C-alpha positions in Angstrom: -0.1 0.0 0.0 2.8 2.4 1.0 4.6 1.7 -2.3 1.5 2.3 -4.3 0.9 5.7 -2.5 4.6 6.8 -3.2 4.1 5.8 -6.8 0.8 7.8 -7.0 2.5 10.8 -5.4 5.4 10.6 -7.9 3.0 10.5 -10.9 1.1 13.6 -9.4 4.4 15.4 -9.0 5.5 14.6 -12.5 2.2 15.8 -13.9 2.4 19.0 -11.9 6.0 19.7 -13.1 5.0 18.9 -16.8 2.2 21.5 -16.4 4.4 24.0 -14.9 7.0 23.6 -17.6 4.2 24.0 -20.3 3.3 27.2 -18.6 6.8 28.5 -18.6 7.1 27.8 -22.4 3.7 29.5 -23.0 5.0 32.4 -20.9 8.3 32.7 -22.8 6.3 32.7 -26.1 4.0 35.3 -24.9 7.0 37.5 -23.6 8.6 37.3 -27.0 5.3 38.2 -28.8 4.8 41.2 -26.6 8.2 42.6 -26.7 8.4 45.7 -28.8 9.7 47.3 -31.1 11.2 44.1 -32.6 12.8 44.9 -36.0 10.7 43.2 -38.8 8.9 41.2 -36.4 5.2 41.0 -35.2 4.5 42.8 -31.9 1.7 44.9 -30.5 2.7 47.9 -32.7 2.4 46.3 -36.1 2.5 43.1 -38.3 6.2 43.4 -39.0 7.1 42.0 -42.4 4.0 39.7 -42.2 0.8 40.4 -44.0 -0.9 37.3 -42.5 -0.1 37.8 -38.7 -0.7 40.0 -35.8 0.1 39.8 -32.2 -3.3 38.5 -31.1 -2.9 35.7 -33.5 0.6 34.7 -32.2 -0.8 34.9 -28.6 -3.7 32.5 -29.6 -1.0 30.1 -31.1 1.0 30.2 -27.9 -1.9 29.2 -25.8 -3.0 26.5 -28.3 0.5 24.9 -28.0 0.4 24.6 -24.2 -1.1 21.1 -24.1 1.4 19.9 -26.6 4.3 21.2 -24.6 2.9 19.5 -21.5 2.5 16.2 -23.4 6.2 16.4 -24.4 7.4 17.0 -20.9 5.3 14.1 -19.6 6.9 11.8 -22.3 10.3 12.4 -20.7 9.0 10.6 -17.6 7.5 7.7 -19.4 10.3 6.7 -21.6 14.1 6.8 -21.0 16.5 9.0 -23.1 16.9 7.2 -26.5 15.4 6.8 -29.9 12.0 5.8 -28.7 11.7 9.1 -26.7 13.1 11.1 -29.7 10.5 9.6 -32.0 7.7 10.2 -29.4 8.4 13.8 -28.9 8.7 14.1 -32.7 5.2 12.8 -33.1 3.9 15.1 -30.4 5.6 18.0 -32.0 3.8 17.2 -35.2 0.5 17.0 -33.3 1.3 20.3 -31.7 2.0 21.9 -35.2 -1.5 20.6 -36.3 -3.1 22.3 -33.3 -1.3 25.5 -34.0 -2.5 25.5 -37.7 -6.0 24.7 -36.5 -5.8 27.7 -34.1 -4.5 30.0 -36.7 -6.3 29.1 -39.7 -3.3 27.4 -41.4 -0.7 30.1 -40.7 2.7 29.0 -39.5 3.2 31.2 -36.4 5.4 29.0 -34.2 6.8 26.0 -36.2 10.4 26.7 -35.3 9.5 27.3 -31.6 7.7 24.0 -31.3 11.0 22.2 -32.2 13.2 24.4 -30.1 11.1 25.0 -26.9 9.7 21.5 -27.1 13.1 20.0 -26.9 14.0 22.3 -24.0 10.9 21.3 -22.0 11.6 17.6 -22.5 15.2 18.1 -21.5 14.2 19.9 -18.3 11.7 17.2 -17.4 14.4 14.6 -17.9 16.4 15.8 -14.9 14.4 18.2 -12.6 17.3 18.4 -10.2 19.7 19.7 -13.0 18.0 22.8 -14.4 20.9 25.0 -15.2 20.6 26.5 -18.8 23.8 24.6 -19.8 22.6 21.2 -18.5 19.1 21.6 -20.1 20.6 22.7 -23.5 23.1 19.8 -23.4 20.3 17.3 -22.9 18.2 18.9 -25.6 21.1 18.8 -28.0 21.6 15.1 -27.4 17.9 14.4 -28.1 18.1 16.5 -31.2 21.0 14.5 -32.6 19.0 11.3 -32.4 17.3 10.2 -35.6 13.5 10.3 -35.9 12.5 7.5 -38.3 8.9 8.7 -38.3 9.7 12.2 -39.4 9.3 13.2 -43.1 12.6 13.2 -45.0 11.7 16.7 -46.6 9.1 19.0 -45.3 9.3 21.7 -48.1 9.3 24.5 -45.6 11.1 27.7 -46.5 13.7 27.3 -43.8 14.6 23.8 -44.9 15.1 25.0 -48.5 17.3 27.9 -47.2 19.5 25.4 -45.3 20.2 23.4 -48.4 20.7 26.4 -50.7 23.0 28.3 -48.4 24.7 25.5 -46.4 23.6 26.6 -42.9 22.4 24.6 -40.0 19.0 26.3 -39.4 16.7 25.4 -36.4 17.9 21.8 -36.5 21.6 22.7 -36.5 21.1 25.0 -33.5 19.3 22.4 -31.5 21.9 19.7 -32.4 24.7 21.9 -31.3 23.1 22.5 -27.9 21.6 26.0 -28.7 24.9 27.9 -28.9 23.2 31.3 -29.7 21.1 30.9 -26.6 23.9 30.1 -24.2 26.5 32.2 -26.0 24.5 35.3 -27.0 20.9 35.5 -25.8 21.3 34.6 -22.1 24.6 36.4 -21.4 23.4 39.6 -23.1 20.1 39.5 -21.2 21.7 38.9 -17.9 24.6 41.4 -18.6 22.1 44.1 -19.5 20.2 43.5 -16.3 23.4 43.7 -14.2 24.3 47.1 -15.8 20.9 48.5 -14.7 18.9 48.2 -18.0 15.2 47.7 -17.6 13.9 44.2 -18.4 12.4 45.5 -21.6 15.8 46.9 -22.8 17.7 43.9 -21.7 15.3 41.5 -23.7 15.7 43.8 -26.8 19.6 43.6 -26.4 19.4 39.8 -26.1 17.3 39.6 -29.4 19.9 41.9 -31.2 22.7 39.8 -29.9 21.2 36.7 -31.5 20.4 38.5 -34.6 23.9 39.8 -35.0 25.5 36.4 -35.5 22.6 34.0 -36.4 22.4 32.5 -40.0 18.6 33.2 -39.8 16.9 31.0 -42.3 13.8 33.0 -42.2 15.9 36.0 -43.5 17.8 33.9 -46.0 14.7 32.5 -47.4 13.1 35.9 -48.0 16.1 38.1 -48.9 19.2 36.0 -49.3 22.7 36.7 -48.0 22.6 40.4 -48.7 19.5 40.8 -46.5 21.2 38.6 -43.8 24.3 40.8 -43.8 22.1 43.9 -43.6 20.3 42.6 -40.6 23.5 41.5 -38.7 25.2 44.8 -39.4 22.2 46.7 -38.2 21.9 44.6 -35.0 25.6 45.1 -34.2 25.2 48.8 -34.8 22.4 49.0 -32.4 24.2 46.8 -29.8 27.1 49.3 -29.6 24.9 51.7 -27.8 22.3 49.3 -26.3 18.6 49.6 -26.2 18.6 51.3 -22.8 20.1 54.4 -24.5 18.5 56.9 -26.8 21.1 56.3 -29.5 20.4 52.6 -29.3 16.6 53.1 -29.6 17.1 55.4 -32.7 19.3 52.6 -34.3 16.7 50.1 -33.4 14.0 52.1 -35.2 16.3 52.6 -38.1 16.9 48.8 -38.4 13.2 48.3 -38.1 12.5 50.5 -41.1 15.2 48.7 -43.1 13.8 45.3 -42.5 10.3 46.4 -43.3 11.4 47.9 -46.6 13.1 44.6 -47.4 10.1 42.6 -46.3 12.2 40.3 -44.1 11.6 39.0 -40.6 14.1 37.4 -38.4 11.9 34.6 -37.1 14.8 32.3 -36.2 16.2 34.9 -33.9 12.7 35.4 -32.3 12.5 31.7 -31.6 15.9 31.6 -29.9 15.0 34.7 -27.9 12.0 32.7 -26.6 14.3 29.9 -25.9 16.6 32.2 -24.0 13.6 33.6 -22.0 12.5 30.0 -21.2 15.9 28.9 -19.8 16.0 32.1 -17.8 12.6 31.5 -16.4 13.3 28.0 -15.5 16.7 28.8 -13.8 15.4 31.7 -11.8 12.2 29.9 -10.6 
C-alpha cells in the first residue's frame, strides 16, 4: 500500500511539473510576442514583415500549443532517453503543429518554436534536479542529434530550403549543437544588461539583437538571401554598440526596423531563440 501511495504521489508530482514547464514555455512565447519594438517582427505595434499575422494571432497560437508542450514534458518521464523518446516527442511536436495550424487558420506562427522549446521542455523534465541552462541545453542537444525514423525526409518548408541552398544549419543545427546562440549570445546579453541596470524590456531587446547579430537566420535567408542577412546582422551590431537602454540605441533600433520592413524580411529564427533564452532564464530563476 505504501509503495502504491509513493508511486501515485510521484505521478502527481510529475504531472504538476510537466504542467508548470508547459506554462513556462507559453509564458516565454508570450513574452517574445509582446516585446516591442522588434525589428521586422510581429509585436503589438504592427505586423512586422508579415501580412498574415498580428500579435493576437501569435498569442492565440502560444496558448494552443500549451497542451502539446505539456505532453512532451510528460513523455520524458515515461520513456528513457533514447530513440524511442526522440520519436515520441517528434510525433507530439507534429501533433502540436497541427493544433497550431487549426488555431491560426493554417498560418505558421510557431513551427520553429515548437521544435526548439519542445526539446528544451523535454530536457528539463528529464532531470528536474539539473536545471541550469547549460545542462538543459546539453540534454536537448543530445535528443536533437538522435534520428527520428517517423519524421518526413523533406518538409518543403522555406527554412529547410534555405538550409540546403546556403549551407547553414538552421533550427535543426542550433538544437543539435546545444543551442549555442542561446547560451553564448541570448542569455549572457540578457543577464549582462540587467546587471548594468537596464530595464527588463531593454535587456530583452539587447538579447534579441545579440542573437540577430550572428545567427544565420533561415527566415531572413529564405526571403532576402545573403545580402538581407548581412544587412540585418550589421544593423543589429550597430544597435548593440549603444544598447537599447540608450536614446542612441533606440534610434538605431527604429532605423533597423525601417530597413527590415522595406526589405520585407523578418528574423523569425532569432525570435524563436529569444523565446528559448527567456524560457531557460525563467526555469533557472524559478
